[in-house]
N, C-alpha and C positions, 0 to 999 in steps of 0.2 A: 152773726156769723163773724168768726175769727181768720186772720191769715196766720198760719201756722207753719213753720218749718220743721221737719223732724231729719234730724243729723244722724244717718245709719240706717240699714234697711236689712239689717239681722233680723233675729225671732222677734225681739221687743220694740224695734224700730217699725217694722213693716206692718206689725199688729196694732200698735198704738196708732200710727198713720192712717191706716184705713179705718178703725174706729173711730177716731176724731173726726174724719172725713163723713162716717156716716151719721156723727152728730150736727152735720149741716155745717161744717168749717170747712175752708179752701185750705188744703194742705198739700204742701211740696215736700216728699222724702228726697234726701240728698244721699248720695254715695259716691265715694271717690273711684270705686270700681265700675268702668263705662261699660265693661262686658254686662254686668249684673244689671245696669240700669237699663240696657238696651231690651236684656230678657225680661225684666219687668213691665218696660212699656209694651212688649209683645204677648202680654198676661202670663208668663212662665214665673211661677213662685218656687224660690229656691230650696223650701223644704215643705214637710208634709205638717199641714195643720187643716184639720176639718172645718170647712166654711171658707176659709180665709180666700181661696182663688174667686170664689162667687163675690164675696164682700168687695175686694180688691177690684174686681170686673165692674161692678155696680157702679161704685165712685167714681172709678175712670170714666165710665161712659157718661155719667151725669156730670162732669166736669169739677168735680170737686177733690179729686186727687190725682196727683202726677208725679213724675219721676225726673230727677235732674243728677247730671254728675258734677255740676258746677256750683260750689257753696257760695261761692260769692254773688253769683246772678241770683241765688235764691233770697239771700240775707235781706236785701233793700225791701222786699216786699213783705216782711215777717214782722209782725209784733211779738210774737211767741217763738222761741226757738227751743225744740227738746232735743237734748243730748242723749242719743242711744247707742253709743258706741259700745265695743267689747272691752272689758276689762280683764282680760285673760290673769290666771294665777302666774307668779314668778315660781323658782325654785323653792323658794323660801316659805311659799304659801301667801305672800302678800300679794294685792292686788296691782297689775300693772295699769296705772291711771293716765299713761303718756298720751293715749289717744283723746282723752276727754280735754287735757290743755292745749293740745293741737288744734282742737274745734276752737276751744277758748281764743285762742290768740286770732284764728280768722273771723271770730265773730267780731273782736275788738278792733279788727283793721275796719269793719263795715257797718258799724254802729252809727246809724243815721238818728230817727226820733226814737223815742221810750221803747226799750225792747227787754221783755222777760226772758231770761234763759232759764230754761229748767232741766236740772241735772236729773235726768231720769236713769242713766247707767248705775248698776249697783257698784259704789265705790267706798272705799274706807270712810268713817266718819272724820267729817273736816274736810273732806273734799269740796263741798259746795262752797264753803267760808273761803278757801284758798282759792277755788276757781275766780270768784269775785274778785279778789284781789288780783290776781293774776290776768284778768280781763281788764280791771282799772290800770294796771301797769301799761297794758299796750294799746289801750284806747285813748283818743285824743280827749285833751282836757275838757272836764263838761261835760262828758256823753252820759246820757240817762239810760240806765239800767237796771235791774234789780236781777239777782241770781237765787232761786227756789230748788228745792230738793222735794220731787214727787217721784217716790219708789214704786217700782212696779211689782204686781204680785200675780201676774200672770200663771196659769198653770197649764204646760203644754199638753196638748191634746184637747183643751177645752178653755184655749185662750180668749177667744172672742166671748163665750159666756162669763168669764171670770174678768173681762174688760166691762164688758155692758151691763154685769150685774154682779159688781165686787161687794164682797164682804165690808169694805170700807174705802175710803180714799184718804192718803196720807198727804197733807200738804205741810212743807216746810218752807214757810217764808215768814220775813221781819218787817215788811213795809207792808201798809193798809193797800196800797196801789196793788203790789203782787198777791196778797192774799185775795183781793178782790178778783182780780183778772183770772186766777187760776180755778177759783169757784164757778166764775161764769164761763169757762171752757167745760166744767163738769155739770153744769145746770142739768142736762138730760137725765142724770144720776139721781137729782133731787125729786124728780117724780115719782121715783121707786124708793125714795125715803133711804138712801144710801147714807151711812153715817160717815162723816167727814172729821179727822183729826188735824186740827190745825195747831201746828208746834213750831219750834225752831229748827233750823236746818241740821243740826247735830243729833236732836232727837229724832226727827224724819229718820234719817239715814239710818239711824241704830235700830230702829223698828224693824227695818227689812231684815237685817242680819240676826237680830234676837229671835224675830218670827221664824225665819228658816233654820235657824239653830235647835230652836225649839222642838222642831217637828223633826228634824233629823236626830234628835235624842231622843224624841217619842218612838221612832222607828227602831232605833237601837235598843231601846230600853226592851221592847216585846220581843225583839230577836233574841236578848240574854235571856228573856224569860222562857222563850222557846226551848233554849239549849237546857235549861234547868230541868223545863217539863220532860225533856228526852231521858234526862238522867233520875228522875222520880216516878215517871210512868204517869205524867198528867198530859192533858192537851189545851195545849195553847189557845186553841180557837174558843175553848170554853172559858178558858182564862180570861182571854180578850173581851169575850163577850159578858162575863160578870165586871170585869173593871170598866167595860165603856158605858153600862148603864147608870154608873155614877157621874151625874152630871157635871162635877167638878174636872173630870177627866175625858169623858168624850170618848165615842166608838172610833172616830176617824183617825189613821194613821196607826193603827194597833193592829195592823197584819203582818204577821212573820214571815221573813222571807230571807234572800239571800244578801239584805243590805241596801242601802240607798245609793244612789248614784244620778247621773245628769247633768245639765250646766249649771245649776243653782247650789243644791246642798252641799256637794263637795268642795266646792270653791268657797262659797260664803263660810262654811265653818273654819276652813283652814284660814280666810281672810281676818275673820273674828278673832280668834286665838292671836293671831300675829299682830293686828293694831293694839288688841288688848295688852300684849307683853311690851310693844312699844311704850304703852302708857303705863308701865309699871304695875300693871295687873295680870294676874293668873286666872284665865277663863279655864277651871281645871275639868268640869262638867263637861264643856266642849271639847276640849283636848282627849278626853275620855273617848266620847263619842266618836271621834276620828278613828282612834285606835281600834275600839271595838268595832266598827263597820267593816274596817278592812280584815280583822279576824275571821269576821262572819262570813266574807267571801271566801277567803282559805277554807274555811270550816265547810263551806259547800263543795269544794274540791275534794276534801278528805271523805266527806260523806257520799259523793259519787264513786271514788275509787273503793271504799268499803265494799260498796254494794257489787264492783265488777270484779272483785278480787285482784291478783297481780294484774298491773295497769298495763305494762308493755305490750303493744300491738293490740290492746282492745280497742274497739269502736264506741264512742258515745254521740249521741244524736243530741245536739242542744236547741232546743224551740225557744226563740225569742232573742232578739239582740238589741232592741231599744232599750232605754232603762226603763220606760213605762209603756204601755199600750197607747194608741193614738198618736203617735209621734214615730220620725224616723231618727232621734237624735239619739245616737249612741256614745256621746261623749261621758265617758267615766262610768258605762253600763256595767252593772254586775257581770253580764255574760262576757265581756272582754277580758275581765279579770278572771272568769272561771274557764273559759277557755283556755287562755295563756297558761293557766295551772295544770289544766288536764294535759295539754301538751309538753310542757315540762316534765310531767311523768311517764310519757311515752306512748300516751292515748292518743288515737285517732279518733279526729272530731269532724262530724257533719253539722252542718248548722243551717237554720232556716229562720227567717223572719216575714210576717206577712207585708212589711212595708220597707224596713230599713235596710234590706240587702244591698242597693246601690251604696250606701253611705258606708256600710260595714265593709265593703270590697276593699277600701283603701286603709284599713286600719291594720297596723301593724302586729297587734295582739291576735289578730286573725290568720296570720301567714301560715298557711301549711293546713288551715282548715278547707274542707270540701264543702261547698254550697249546693245545698238541696232544692229541690224546686218545690216543695211542700212539706207537709209534717210527715206524711207515710214513706216519701221518698227520703229524709233526714232519719226515719227509724229504721232503714233497710239496713240489714245485717249487725245490727247495732247490740251492743251488749247491756247498754240501759240508755233511755232516753231521760233528758232532764228538762222540765218546763221551768224557764226561767223567767219570762215575761208573760202576764197575765193576760194576752190577746183573748177575747173572745172566741176567736177560731180554735183555740185550744181546750176549751171550756167542755165542747160537745164533740170530742173526737168519736170516731169508732173504735173503742178500745180493743176489741177483738183481732178488727182488721190491722191496728197497731201491733197487737201480740203477734200476729202471724207473719209480720214482716221482720221481726227481731230475731237476733241469733239468741239473745238471752231476754226473759221477759220482765225487765226492771224498769219501774217509771220513778223516776227521782222528782217527785211533785214539788219542786221549790218554792211554789205560791200556794198549794194547800188549795187546789181547784176541785180536787177530786176526793169523793168519799173512798175510805180504805176499803171498805166492802165492796162497792161497785167495782173498782180496780181489780180485787182479788177475784172477782166471779167470773172477770173477762179472762182469767189466768195469767194477770202480771203480779209481781210483788210492788206493793205501794211503799215509798219512803217518801215520808212527808217531813217539814220542818216543825220540829215542836209536837208531833203528834205521838208522844209517849204511850206504853200501854203498862198498866200495873202490874208488878210481880207475878200476880197470881195469872193473868191474862198469858203473860211469857210463858209460864209454866205448862199452860194447857196447850199452848201453840206447839212447843217442843216435844209434846207427849201425843 
C-alpha cells in the first residue's frame, strides 16, 4: 500500500485518484476549490462518467480515498504526488503549463523524505525535466525527489475501464528508484499482463501527443474519404470496412462523421504543432489534420443548409451536444460549431442531449438555441433533424413518429446510424456522410 496525493480533481485527477485507491492505496485528492472539495465529500461528482460515483463512494467508505483543499497538509504524508491539473490552450495553440509549476513550487516547499513527483497532466515535451529543475530551485538543499512522466490515456465514457485495463502504461523515469516505485504502484496491472513502456521523460511525453495526433489524423482521413465518396458515388462505410480488415490499419476510428472534438484531440494536436514549430520542425500532417477537421464541421453546416433550402427562418433539430456518447463533455464538440454555423445562417435551432444539457446551457455557441425535452420534442416543427452525437437512444428512434412531428421530413444522419432504405421507408429523406450513390442510381431516383 502506498500513500499518494493527487493534485487536481478534474476528470483525470478524480478518475486517477479513485482507481489508485481501488488498487489498495491510501489516496488524498487535493483541489484549491473548496466548494468542489465539499461537494466531493458529500458524494457529488462534478461530471458524468459511468461507474465513477460508485467507485468513489466505495473507496471513501473503505477509508482509502479522501478529499482535501489544503495541499500543504496533504504533502507530508505522501510518498508519491501525481500532478493532474489543467493545461488549457493559449490563443496560439500552445499549452498553458502555469498550474503545473505552481504545484511544483508548493511541493518544493514541503518536501520531507524522498518524494516521487509524477507529472500526469498532458504538457509539452520537456515539461517534466523543466519541472524537476523548478522544484530543485525552490526546495531546500539536499531534498530527495524524482520527477517522472506518466501520461494518461483515459477515454471519456469508459475511463474506469481504460484505467483498470489499459492498452499500455507509459513510464518516463530516469532513476532506478522512480522506475521501481511507479511499477509497484501499477502492480495490479501486471496480473492482467498489461504492457509497460519504460522510457525517458521526453519520450513518454511525446508518446501521448503522438498517439492522440495519430487518432485525430485517422478520423480526419476517413472524413476526407467520405467527402470523396459523396463526389464519386461510393459508400464510405464499405470503404472503411475494407480498409479496417487490413491489420496494419485496423477498424477503429474509421467512422465518418462531423469531425473530432473534446478536451484532448483539438488541444493536443494544436499543442504538438506549436511545440514542434518552436523546435524548428514543421508537423505538416498534424497541421493539415487541424485545418481539415475545421473544414469538416463547416461542411456539415453546408450539408444541413442544402437539405432545408433557403435557411433564414427555417428550424433544425440537433440531436447530441457532447463530443461523444457517455459523457457530458461539450468542450470543442462538433455540435457547438454546427449550431453556431446554422445560427449565423439565420436558422432557428432546437437541441437535445441525454446527459449534456446542463453543461451546454452555459455555452455561448448555443445562445439563442431552444432546449428540447427529448428527441421528438427536438424534431417538432423542424425542417430537418441532424444527429450529431451517436448516443444509443438515437439509434432506435421511432422514425415514423419522428417524421410526423416534423415540418419537412429530412434526417441528416451525421453519424451514419441508420440505413437509408429504413429511413426512406418511414417517409424521411436520409442524408448521411459519405453515403454516395453511383450515377446510375441517381438517374433512377430522378426518373
